[in-house]
N, C-alpha and C positions, 0 to 999 in steps of 0.2 A: 856815461850811460846815455843812450839814445832811445827814445820811444818812437815807434813806427806803427801806423795802422795800415793794414792791407784791406782795401775794400773788395769784397768778393761778390758773388751773385746776390741779388736782392732776395732776402728771406721771405718777404710778404708782398711780392709783386701782385698788382691788381689783376693781371691777366693769367696768373697761375694759382693763386691761393683761393680757396673756396669763398672766403668772405673778404677777399682782397679789395674789392671795389668799395667796401665800407671803411676799411682801415688803412689801406695803402696810400702812399703819396706818389707812386710811380709804377710803370710797367717794368717787366724784366728787360734790362738793356740788351739790345741785339747787336750793338757795336761798341767799340771801345770809347768813342767820344761821349756816348750817353753815360757809360759807367764812370768816366772821368768827371763828368758834370755832377753826378750824384756824390762822388767822393769829395769833390770840392765843397759841396753843400754840407756834408758831414763835418768837414774841417771847419768851415766858417760858423756853423751853428752849434757844434757840440764839443770841439776840442780846443785846447790851448795852442797858442802860436808855436810853442816848442815841439809839438807833436806833428810829425810829417805824415802825410797820407799818400799811399800809392795804390794802384789798382792791379788786381789780378788780371791776367790776360783773358781774352774771351774763350780760350780753351779750358779755363778754370784750373790750370796746372797747380797753382799754389793751394787752392782749396782742396784738391784731390790728394796732393802729396802730403800736406800738413794736417789733414783732417780738421780743417778750420771752421766748418759750418756748425752752428751759426756764429759762434764767437769762441775764441781760444786765445790764451796768452802763452808766449814762448820767451825763452831766453836763448839767444844765439850769439855765437862769436861772429865778428865781422868777417866778410869773405876773405879767404886766403886762396889765391890762385883761382878765383871764381867759385870757390866752394864755401858754403855757409855751414857751420857746425852747430847742430841743435844740442843745447846743453840741458834744457829743462822745458817741459810742456805741462800746462795746467790740465788737471784731470777733473772732470765733472764730479760733483758730490751730490749725494742724495740725502745728506744730513741737514737739518735745520741749522741756521736760518738760510742757508744758501741752497735750498732744495732745487735740484736740477740747475745749479749754477756753479760758481767757482769761488773758492776761498783764496783770494789773492794774498792773504797773509802767508800762505804756503810759499808763494813766490818770493816775498820779502824774506822769509826764513831761509830759503834756498840761497838767495843772493848774499845774505849776511854770512852764511856758512861757507859759501864757495867763492865768493868774490871778495869778501872781507869788508864789512862796514859799508856796503853799497847804500847810497842815498836814493830813496824812491821819490 
């Protein structure tokens, strides 16, 4: 199993969000180099070495195709002939304690039922 983070558009960019200047650490990237720099910062400050980080292209194709904003978890099969197969997608919950969040136990349950004893 491989974990991959796709860095998409900045959710709280200081130049777009009403209180962004008070809470944001960056402006919205206008080029791929800036987005890559932010993704590298996420990797170094927040993630384990085993987790890879890639960036969505500046046309935000991944974000639009996969409904990724602001955060979403997926299970996909590796690309076969250039095609990735989506097997499972986290759905937001409105129930406590994950109000407007995700219950990632649902992903663990799905993996155990469909992949067979998957280790998270």
